[in-house]
C-alpha positions in Angstrom: 0.0 0.0 0.0 1.0 3.6 0.5 3.0 2.6 3.6 3.4 -0.5 5.6 5.4 -2.9 7.8 5.7 -6.6 7.4 7.9 -9.3 8.9 10.0 -12.0 7.2 11.7 -14.6 9.4 11.8 -12.1 12.3 13.2 -9.3 10.2 11.0 -6.2 10.4 10.7 -4.4 7.0 8.9 -1.1 6.6 8.4 1.2 3.6 6.7 4.2 2.1 5.7 4.6 -1.5 5.9 7.6 -3.8 7.7 10.9 -4.1 7.4 14.0 -2.0 5.7 17.1 -3.5 4.8 19.8 -1.0 1.6 20.9 -2.8 0.0 17.4 -2.4 1.5 16.4 0.9 -1.4 17.4 3.1 -4.2 16.1 0.8 -6.1 12.9 1.3 -5.9 9.9 -1.1 -8.6 10.9 -3.6 -7.1 9.8 -7.0 -8.5 6.8 -8.9 -8.8 5.9 -12.6 -9.6 7.3 -15.0 -6.9 9.9 -14.3 -6.8 13.5 -15.6 -3.6 15.4 -16.3 -3.2 16.4 -12.6 -4.2 13.2 -10.8 -2.0 11.0 -13.0 0.9 12.7 -11.2 -0.5 13.4 -7.8 -1.5 9.7 -7.4 2.0 8.8 -6.6 2.8 11.7 -4.3 3.4 11.0 -0.6 0.8 12.1 1.9 1.2 13.3 5.5 -1.0 10.6 6.9 1.4 7.8 5.9 4.3 9.6 7.5 2.2 10.2 10.6 1.3 6.5 10.9 4.9 5.3 10.6 5.9 7.8 13.2 3.6 6.1 15.7 5.9 3.0 15.7 8.1 2.4 18.7 9.6 -1.0 18.1 12.9 -1.1 16.1 12.9 -1.4 12.3 15.5 -3.5 10.7 15.0 -2.5 7.0 13.2 0.5 5.6 12.6 1.2 1.9 11.5 4.3 0.1 11.5 5.6 -3.5 12.8 9.1 -2.5 16.1 9.6 -0.8 15.8 11.1 2.7 16.8 14.8 2.5 20.4 15.4 3.8 21.5 11.8 3.5 24.1 13.0 1.0 26.0 14.7 3.8 26.8 11.3 5.2 28.5 9.8 2.2 30.9 10.6 -0.6 29.3 13.9 -1.7 32.1 14.8 -4.0 31.8 11.6 -6.0 28.0 12.0 -6.1 28.3 15.5 -7.6 30.9 14.3 -10.0 28.5 11.7 -11.3 25.3 13.8 -11.1 26.5 17.4 -11.4 22.9 18.7 -11.9 22.2 17.8 -8.3 24.7 20.5 -7.1 22.3 23.4 -6.5 19.9 21.2 -4.4 22.7 19.6 -2.5 24.2 22.9 -1.6 20.9 24.4 -0.6 20.0 21.1 1.2 16.8 20.6 -0.7 17.6 17.4 -2.6 15.4 14.5 -1.4 12.3 14.2 0.7 12.0 16.1 4.0 9.3 13.7 5.1 11.6 10.7 4.6 14.3 12.5 6.5 11.8 12.9 9.4 11.1 9.2 9.3 14.9 8.4 9.2 15.4 10.4 12.4 12.4 8.8 14.1 12.7 5.2 13.1 16.5 4.9 13.0 16.4 1.7 10.9 19.5 -0.5 10.6 19.3 -0.3 6.8 17.6 2.2 4.5 17.3 1.5 0.7 16.1 4.1 -1.8 15.9 4.6 -5.6 14.6 7.5 -7.7 17.9 9.4 -8.4 19.5 6.5 -10.5 23.0 6.6 -9.0 24.8 4.4 -6.6 25.4 6.1 -3.3 26.2 4.7 0.1 26.1 6.6 3.4 26.5 5.9 7.1 24.5 7.9 9.6 25.2 7.8 13.3 22.0 8.9 15.2 22.1 11.0 18.3 20.8 9.5 21.5 18.0 11.1 23.5 19.3 9.9 26.8 22.3 8.3 28.4 20.5 5.0 28.8 19.6 4.7 25.1 22.0 2.7 23.0 23.4 4.6 20.0 21.9 3.6 16.6 23.2 3.9 13.1 21.6 3.6 9.7 23.4 2.2 6.6 21.9 3.8 3.5 22.2 2.5 0.0 20.8 3.6 -3.3 21.6 1.8 -6.6 21.8 2.8 -10.2 19.5 1.7 -13.0 19.7 -1.9 -14.2 21.6 -1.3 -17.4 25.0 -2.3 -18.8 28.1 -1.0 -17.0 26.0 0.7 -14.3 26.2 0.1 -10.5 22.8 -1.5 -10.1 24.0 -4.4 -7.9 25.5 -4.5 -4.4 26.9 -7.7 -2.8 24.6 -9.8 -0.8 23.8 -8.4 2.7 23.4 -10.9 5.6 20.7 -9.8 8.0 20.2 -11.3 11.4 17.0 -13.3 11.4 15.1 -16.1 13.2 16.1 -19.4 11.6 13.1 -21.1 13.2 10.6 -18.8 11.6 8.6 -19.8 8.5 9.4 -18.6 5.0 6.2 -16.6 4.6 5.6 -12.9 4.9 3.8 -12.1 8.1 1.7 -9.2 9.4 3.4 -6.9 11.9 1.2 -6.7 15.0 2.3 -3.2 16.0 1.6 -1.8 12.5 -1.9 -3.4 12.3 -2.6 -1.9 15.7 -1.5 1.6 14.4 -3.7 1.2 11.4 -6.7 0.5 13.6 -5.8 3.4 15.9 -5.5 5.9 13.0 -8.4 4.6 10.9 -10.6 7.6 11.9 -8.0 9.9 10.2 -8.6 8.5 6.7 -9.3 11.2 4.2 -10.4 10.7 0.6 -10.8 14.3 -0.4 -8.5 16.9 -2.0 -8.8 19.2 1.0 -5.5 20.0 2.7 -5.3 19.1 6.3 -2.8 18.7 9.1 -2.1 15.7 11.2 -2.9 15.9 14.9 -0.1 17.4 17.0 0.4 18.8 20.5 -0.4 22.4 19.7 -3.6 22.9 21.7 -5.9 22.3 18.7 -6.3 18.6 19.0 -7.7 16.6 21.9 -5.6 13.6 20.8 -2.2 13.7 19.1 -0.5 10.5 20.2 -1.7 7.5 18.2 1.1 5.2 19.2 -0.3 1.9 20.5 0.0 0.1 23.8 1.3 -3.5 24.4 -2.4 -4.3 25.2 -3.5 -3.1 21.8 -0.8 -5.2 20.1 -1.8 -8.2 22.2 -5.4 -7.8 21.0 -4.3 -7.9 17.4 -2.4 -11.2 18.1 -5.4 -12.7 19.7 -7.6 -11.5 16.8 -5.3 -13.5 14.5 -5.0 -16.5 16.9 -1.3 -15.7 16.9 -1.1 -16.7 13.3 0.5 -13.7 11.5 1.0 -15.4 8.2 -0.2 -13.2 5.3 -2.6 -15.2 3.1 -1.7 -15.9 -0.5 -5.0 -14.4 -1.8 -3.9 -12.4 -4.8 -6.7 -12.0 -7.4 -6.3 -11.0 -11.0 -8.4 -7.9 -11.6 -7.1 -6.9 -15.0 -6.3 -8.8 -18.1 -2.7 -9.7 -18.7 -1.0 -7.7 -21.4 -0.9 -9.6 -24.7 1.4 -8.0 -27.3 -0.4 -9.8 -30.1 -3.7 -8.0 -29.1 -2.8 -4.4 -28.6 -5.6 -2.3 -27.1 -5.0 1.3 -27.9 -6.8 4.2 -26.3 -8.3 1.9 -23.6 -9.4 4.0 -20.7 -8.5 2.7 -17.3 -11.4 1.9 -14.9 -11.5 2.0 -11.1 -11.3 -1.5 -9.8 -11.9 -2.5 -6.2 -9.1 -4.9 -5.2 -10.6 -8.0 -3.4 -7.3 -8.6 -1.6 -7.5 -5.1 0.0 -11.2 -5.5 0.7 -10.5 -8.7 2.6 -7.6 -7.2 4.5 -9.7 -4.1 5.6 -12.6 -6.3 6.5 -10.5 -8.6 8.7 -9.2 -5.7 10.8 -12.1 -3.3 10.6 -10.3 -0.7 8.5 -11.6 1.7 5.9 -11.1 0.5 2.4 -9.9 3.7 0.7 -10.6 2.4 -2.8 -14.1 1.5 -1.9 -14.6 4.9 -0.1 -13.5 6.7 -3.2 -15.8 4.7 -5.3 -18.7 5.6 -3.0 -17.8 9.3 -3.3 -17.8 9.0 -7.1 -21.2 7.3 -7.2 -22.7 9.9 -4.8 -21.5 12.5 -7.3 -21.6 15.2 -4.6 -21.6 18.8 -6.0 -18.7 19.6 -3.8 -16.6 16.8 -5.2 -17.3 17.8 -8.8 -16.5 21.4 -8.0 -13.2 20.4 -6.4 -12.3 18.2 -9.4 -12.9 21.0 -11.8 -10.8 23.3 -9.7 -8.0 20.7 -9.6 -8.0 20.3 -13.4 -7.5 24.0 -13.8 -4.4 24.1 -11.6 -1.0 23.5 -13.2 1.2 20.7 -11.9 3.1 23.0 -9.6 0.1 23.2 -7.3 0.5 26.9 -6.8 -3.0 27.3 -5.7 -2.4 25.2 -2.6 -1.7 26.3 0.9 2.0 26.2 1.8 3.3 22.9 3.1 4.7 22.5 6.6 8.0 22.1 4.8 9.5 25.3 3.5 10.9 23.9 0.3 9.9 21.2 -2.1 12.3 18.6 -3.3 13.3 17.5 -6.8 13.6 21.0 -8.2 16.4 20.0 -10.4 16.4 16.3 -9.9 12.9 16.3 -11.4 14.8 16.9 -14.6 17.1 13.9 -14.0 17.8 12.6 -17.6 17.6 9.0 -16.2 14.2 9.4 -14.6 10.9 8.2 -16.0 8.9 11.3 -16.9 5.3 11.9 -17.6 5.7 14.0 -20.7 4.1 14.9 -24.0 5.4 13.2 -27.1 8.4 15.0 -28.2 9.8 17.9 -26.1 12.9 16.1 -25.0 15.4 18.5 -23.5 19.1 18.0 -23.5 19.7 18.3 -19.7 23.3 17.0 -19.6 25.7 19.1 -17.7 29.5 19.0 -17.4 31.1 18.0 -14.1 33.0 20.6 -12.1 34.8 20.4 -8.8 32.4 20.6 -5.9 32.0 23.9 -4.0 32.5 24.0 -0.2 30.2 21.6 1.8 26.9 22.8 3.0 26.7 22.3 6.7 25.0 19.0 7.6 21.5 19.2 8.8 22.2 16.4 11.4 24.8 17.4 14.0 26.5 14.0 13.9 30.1 12.8 13.7 30.6 10.9 10.5 34.1 9.7 11.3 33.0 6.1 11.5 31.7 5.9 7.9 34.4 3.4 6.8 33.8 1.1 9.8 31.0 -1.0 8.4 30.2 -4.6 8.7 31.7 -6.9 6.1 28.1 -7.6 5.0 27.8 -4.1 3.7 31.3 -3.1 2.8 31.7 -0.3 0.4 34.7 1.0 -1.5 36.3 4.4 -0.8 34.5 5.6 -3.9 31.2 4.7 -2.4 31.6 6.5 0.9 34.1 8.7 2.7 34.3 11.0 5.6 32.6 14.2 4.4 33.9 16.1 7.4 37.5 15.5 6.3 37.0 16.6 2.7 38.9 19.7 1.7 37.1 20.9 -1.4 38.3 23.9 -3.4 36.1 26.6 -4.8 36.0 26.5 -8.6 35.3 29.2 -11.1 33.1 26.7 -12.8 30.6 26.8 -10.0 29.2 30.2 -11.1 28.9 28.8 -14.7 27.1 25.8 -13.4 24.7 27.9 -11.3 23.9 30.0 -14.4 23.4 26.9 -16.5 21.2 25.3 -13.7 19.0 28.3 -13.6 18.5 28.0 -17.3 17.7 24.3 -17.0 15.2 25.1 -14.2 13.3 27.4 -16.6 12.7 24.6 -19.0 9.0 23.7 -19.1 7.4 20.5 -20.1 5.1 21.1 -23.0 1.4 20.8 -22.0 -0.1 20.7 -25.5 0.4 21.8 -29.0 1.0 25.3 -30.1 -2.7 25.9 -30.3 -3.1 25.1 -26.7 -4.7 21.7 -27.3 -3.7 19.1 -24.7 -2.3 15.9 -26.1 -2.6 12.4 -24.7 -0.2 11.8 -21.9 2.4 9.1 -22.4 4.9 7.6 -20.0 8.2 8.0 -21.7 11.9 7.8 -20.8 14.2 10.6 -21.8 16.9 8.0 -22.7 14.6 5.8 -24.5 17.1 5.2 -27.2 19.2 3.2 -24.7 16.5 0.7 -24.4 16.2 0.3 -28.1 19.8 -0.2 -29.1 22.7 2.1 -27.9 24.9 1.3 -25.0 24.3 3.9 -22.3 28.0 4.4 -21.7 28.3 6.2 -25.1 26.0 8.9 -23.9 27.4 9.3 -20.3 
């Protein structure tokens, strides 16, 4: 789903889907097929309720996965090498706006042993030592790893990582009792409208702001399941498999209720968001129709929204990552390549943490000196090329994705890759 926690052989695995965009962050989950030009993008944007749910967790997380990088994680790895490989990240790295602030919030709260991300299509390792809140608390550290695209001569594979687990546990995915209890506790917060709203917090405006669960609530979940946490293999086919011999062009997607989700929600007494959205559509409330029209009139920057609790959005330049999948009109490819220059002085890290132990890693997640180094010890020189890069970056930032033809007619949206030729024939290294 949008966020979740499961177990496998005693290993606790959490994750959050999507990318962070400030103008959609405080909205409910309202999107469903058929999508319009706005909702086809906003459907995969992270929402505050998912971050809020994950922040209710108290028990340790072994592995956490996200599409976005947590903001500021680049201060805990080989930043010089990162900017050499992806020079168009420089402006965001130096202003500390690359990555998701919501994921950064989760990183500081959950302190997982491992964190794996994607999105920026470059291999990058980091080691973050977390601060302790008390003398009694044992220090924790997170080993972060992102990998490149799965293409020839790219760093898309890391050596196998051995994770401590329960050898006596079964080989099936299992529900996480604390997560199920959190879902039950926060069920009343579910929102399927486009209206922006804030999560409960201790500010005098909410009668309840702590939705973390007690041991008793976790025990109730276990009893409800008769202590059998095994996730059932109940996948159901809801759409025809793709058949290349029978192409179906211009086929409009329809909103389908997933029976697997329905069964899950029914079992635990949770609101089925897909079903709730369908009900709202069928009711055809005047307010909903009005909101939809207003949404369609907005551009993809969401400028008509109230400001987010985060003062800056992410992916200002990285949204133009030439390696990323883009929702674009046919044609309109921009040449976004930039030349590498020496990095400018480091931006002060957002986390006041010593990074001197970055090379001291378990053999199970060893990285080369090119993967990670002590950023506090780097002596980076200023380069005259930095000013040129800033000027070029501002030019690139002004590039707009074409929203229709020259007469203002909107075309049919297609998912396309900017380096599509690579998939057709050419070796990518020739274009790097």
